[in-house]
C-alpha positions as CSV (number, residue, x, y, z in Angstrom):
1,X,-53.2,27.9,-4.8
2,X,-50.2,26.4,-7.4
3,X,-49.6,27.9,-10.8
4,X,-48.0,24.7,-12.4
5,X,-45.1,25.2,-15.2
6,X,-46.0,24.2,-18.4
7,X,-42.1,24.7,-21.1
8,X,-43.1,26.2,-24.1
9,X,-40.9,24.0,-26.5
10,X,-41.0,22.4,-29.5
11,X,-37.6,21.2,-30.2
12,X,-37.4,17.1,-29.2
13,X,-34.0,17.0,-27.6
14,X,-35.2,19.9,-25.0
15,X,-38.4,18.1,-24.5
16,X,-36.5,15.1,-23.7
17,X,-35.1,17.2,-21.0
18,X,-37.6,18.6,-19.3
19,X,-40.2,16.5,-19.4
20,X,-37.4,14.7,-16.8
21,X,-38.1,17.8,-14.5
22,X,-41.1,17.5,-11.5
23,X,-41.1,20.9,-12.1
24,X,-42.8,20.5,-15.1
25,X,-46.0,19.4,-15.8
26,X,-46.7,20.5,-18.7
27,X,-45.5,21.3,-22.8
28,X,-46.7,23.6,-24.9
29,X,-46.1,24.2,-28.6
30,X,-47.2,26.6,-32.1
31,X,-46.4,26.6,-35.4
32,X,-44.1,28.9,-35.1
33,X,-41.9,26.9,-32.5
34,X,-42.4,23.6,-34.7
35,X,-40.9,25.2,-37.6
36,X,-37.8,26.8,-35.5
37,X,-37.7,22.9,-34.2
38,X,-37.7,22.0,-37.8
39,X,-40.8,20.1,-37.9
40,X,-41.5,19.0,-41.7
41,X,-44.5,17.0,-41.8
42,X,-46.8,18.4,-38.3
43,X,-48.0,15.6,-37.8
44,X,-45.7,12.6,-38.1
45,X,-43.4,15.7,-35.7
46,X,-46.5,16.1,-32.8
47,X,-46.4,11.8,-32.5
48,X,-42.6,12.0,-32.3
49,X,-42.9,14.5,-29.8
50,X,-46.0,12.0,-28.5
51,X,-43.2,9.7,-28.1
52,X,-41.2,11.8,-24.9
53,X,-44.3,12.7,-23.9
54,X,-46.7,10.4,-22.9
55,X,-48.9,11.2,-19.5
56,X,-48.1,15.3,-19.0
57,X,-50.3,18.1,-21.4
58,X,-49.3,19.2,-24.7
59,X,-50.8,21.6,-26.9
60,X,-50.3,21.6,-29.8
61,X,-52.1,23.9,-32.3
62,X,-54.0,24.1,-35.2
63,X,-53.0,26.0,-38.4
64,X,-56.2,25.9,-40.2
65,X,-57.9,30.1,-41.4
66,X,-61.4,29.0,-42.0
67,X,-64.2,27.2,-39.6
68,X,-64.7,24.2,-41.3
69,X,-60.7,23.1,-42.0
70,X,-60.2,24.2,-38.0
71,X,-62.7,21.9,-36.4
72,X,-61.8,18.9,-38.4
73,X,-58.4,19.4,-37.9
74,X,-58.5,20.1,-34.1
75,X,-61.2,16.4,-34.6
76,X,-57.4,15.4,-35.4
77,X,-55.2,16.4,-33.5
78,X,-57.8,15.0,-30.8
79,X,-56.9,11.4,-31.3
80,X,-53.6,12.2,-31.6
81,X,-52.9,11.3,-27.8
82,X,-55.2,11.2,-24.0
83,X,-53.4,13.9,-22.6
84,X,-53.0,16.4,-25.7
85,X,-54.7,19.6,-25.8
86,X,-55.8,21.6,-29.5
87,X,-55.4,24.6,-29.9
88,X,-56.7,27.3,-31.3
89,X,-56.8,31.3,-31.2
90,X,-59.6,32.7,-30.3
91,X,-59.5,34.6,-33.6
92,X,-58.6,34.4,-36.9
93,X,-56.5,36.3,-39.4
94,X,-59.7,38.3,-41.0
95,X,-60.4,38.7,-37.3
96,X,-63.8,36.6,-36.3
97,X,-64.2,35.6,-33.0
98,X,-63.4,31.1,-33.2
99,X,-67.0,30.2,-31.2
100,X,-67.9,27.8,-33.7
101,X,-65.1,26.3,-34.4
102,X,-64.4,26.5,-30.1
103,X,-68.5,24.9,-29.3
104,X,-68.3,22.4,-31.6
105,X,-64.5,20.7,-30.4
106,X,-66.2,21.5,-26.9
107,X,-69.4,19.6,-27.3
108,X,-67.4,16.4,-28.7
109,X,-65.1,16.4,-25.3
110,X,-62.1,17.5,-27.1
111,X,-60.0,19.4,-24.8
112,X,-58.8,23.2,-25.4
113,X,-56.3,25.1,-25.5
114,X,-57.8,29.1,-26.2
115,X,-54.3,31.0,-27.5
116,X,-53.5,34.4,-28.6
117,X,-55.9,35.9,-26.1
118,X,-55.4,39.4,-25.0
119,X,-58.5,40.7,-22.7
120,X,-61.0,39.6,-20.3
121,X,-64.0,39.8,-22.8
122,X,-62.5,37.3,-25.2
123,X,-62.4,35.3,-21.7
124,X,-66.0,35.8,-21.3
125,X,-66.9,35.4,-25.1
126,X,-65.3,32.3,-24.7
127,X,-67.2,31.2,-21.6
128,X,-70.4,31.7,-23.2
129,X,-69.5,29.1,-25.9
130,X,-68.4,26.3,-23.8
131,X,-69.9,23.6,-21.9
132,X,-69.3,22.9,-17.6
133,X,-67.3,19.5,-18.4
134,X,-64.3,19.3,-20.8
135,X,-61.4,20.6,-19.6
136,X,-60.2,23.8,-21.8
137,X,-57.1,26.4,-20.9
138,X,-57.1,29.8,-21.8
139,X,-54.2,31.5,-23.0
140,X,-53.9,35.2,-22.6
141,X,-49.7,37.4,-24.2
142,X,-48.8,39.1,-20.7
143,X,-45.2,39.5,-22.4
144,X,-46.8,40.8,-26.1
145,X,-48.8,43.3,-24.1
146,X,-46.2,44.3,-21.9
147,X,-44.1,44.5,-24.9
148,X,-46.7,47.6,-25.9
149,X,-46.7,49.4,-23.2
150,X,-50.0,47.8,-21.8
151,X,-50.7,46.8,-18.0
152,X,-51.5,42.9,-18.4
153,X,-52.0,42.1,-15.0
154,X,-55.3,43.5,-14.5
155,X,-56.5,41.3,-17.4
156,X,-55.8,38.2,-15.8
157,X,-58.0,39.1,-12.5
158,X,-60.5,39.8,-14.7
159,X,-60.6,36.3,-16.1
160,X,-59.7,34.5,-13.3
161,X,-62.8,35.7,-11.4
162,X,-64.8,35.3,-14.6
163,X,-63.9,31.4,-14.5
164,X,-64.4,30.8,-11.2
165,X,-67.1,28.9,-11.8
166,X,-65.7,27.0,-14.4
167,X,-64.1,23.9,-12.9
168,X,-63.4,22.6,-16.0
169,X,-61.0,25.9,-16.7
170,X,-57.8,27.2,-16.4
171,X,-56.2,30.6,-16.9
172,X,-52.8,30.4,-18.7
173,X,-49.7,33.6,-18.0
174,X,-48.3,32.8,-22.1
175,X,-45.4,35.0,-23.6
176,X,-43.0,35.1,-21.0
177,X,-40.0,37.5,-20.9
178,X,-38.4,36.6,-17.8
179,X,-38.3,34.6,-14.7
180,X,-40.7,37.3,-12.1
181,X,-43.7,37.0,-14.0
182,X,-43.9,33.2,-12.1
183,X,-44.3,34.6,-9.0
184,X,-46.4,37.4,-11.3
185,X,-48.8,34.5,-11.9
186,X,-49.1,32.9,-8.7
187,X,-49.7,36.6,-6.8
188,X,-53.0,36.9,-8.7
189,X,-54.4,32.9,-8.5
190,X,-53.1,31.6,-12.4
191,X,-54.1,28.5,-13.1
192,X,-51.0,27.5,-15.6
193,X,-47.8,29.8,-17.0
194,X,-45.6,28.8,-19.8
195,X,-42.2,29.5,-20.2
196,X,-39.0,28.8,-22.5
197,X,-36.6,26.7,-20.7
198,X,-33.9,29.3,-20.5
199,X,-36.5,31.0,-18.0
200,X,-38.0,27.8,-16.1
201,X,-33.6,27.1,-15.2
202,X,-33.2,30.3,-14.0
203,X,-36.6,30.3,-11.9
204,X,-34.8,26.4,-10.5
205,X,-32.5,28.7,-8.9
206,X,-34.8,31.3,-6.8
207,X,-33.5,32.2,-3.4
208,X,-30.1,33.7,-4.7
209,X,-29.2,36.3,-1.6
210,X,-28.3,40.1,-3.8
211,X,-24.6,39.9,-2.7
212,X,-24.8,36.5,-3.7
213,X,-25.9,37.4,-6.9
214,X,-23.4,41.4,-6.3
215,X,-20.3,38.9,-6.3
216,X,-21.4,37.3,-9.4
217,X,-22.2,39.8,-10.8
218,X,-18.8,40.7,-10.5
219,X,-17.1,38.2,-10.6
220,X,-18.5,37.6,-14.1
221,X,-17.8,41.3,-15.0
222,X,-13.6,40.7,-13.9
223,X,-13.1,37.3,-15.7
224,X,-14.9,39.3,-19.5
225,X,-11.9,41.6,-18.5
226,X,-8.9,40.0,-18.4
227,X,-10.1,36.7,-21.2
228,X,-10.4,40.8,-23.2
229,X,-7.4,41.6,-22.2
230,X,-7.7,45.0,-21.3
231,X,-5.1,47.0,-19.6
232,X,-5.0,51.1,-19.4
């Protein structure tokens, strides 16, 4: 199975550049990335992105914390373009499962990206409230789990197994830390992996031999020593 690469970015110049890459099959954003990109108006900035990204799937996240507001925002975001996925966190800030939000938006035929997922138990809860027709992405945060010393792979493998009977569901590897994560995602049969631009560029250079890497490393050290005019 092919693991699709999405680009995790909200910076407009970067989206323009990476939208042209064949390797990039879609985009994901979040409020933090939007803020970092300097977005002032959420809707107006998102629509600027959509003028560039017209065909590839792209996720825009709700930022409300209460059910009714989440649903309202989700409905509005879904109208911006046909390629839009509405990103909904699996819980709100009070640790309440957003099952009603997911269910209501999903039943209205709105494509969803359920984010901030860490466990297969959360995946199971999501699968219990969705239909078998409308597209749903479940984003599991591998890197952040790994940052705490936890192995995310078992949660992925269980989630992928649970989602197999849903043809409309894809499991996404989120919070990438290194290029090798792409190979890990492929090995376990993950449908999508969302990656920052700098790491996508490293993946495009896959295939170098260890000899090449040794030479490049030594040359880099030598160049920096010369620039610094080191002398012993």
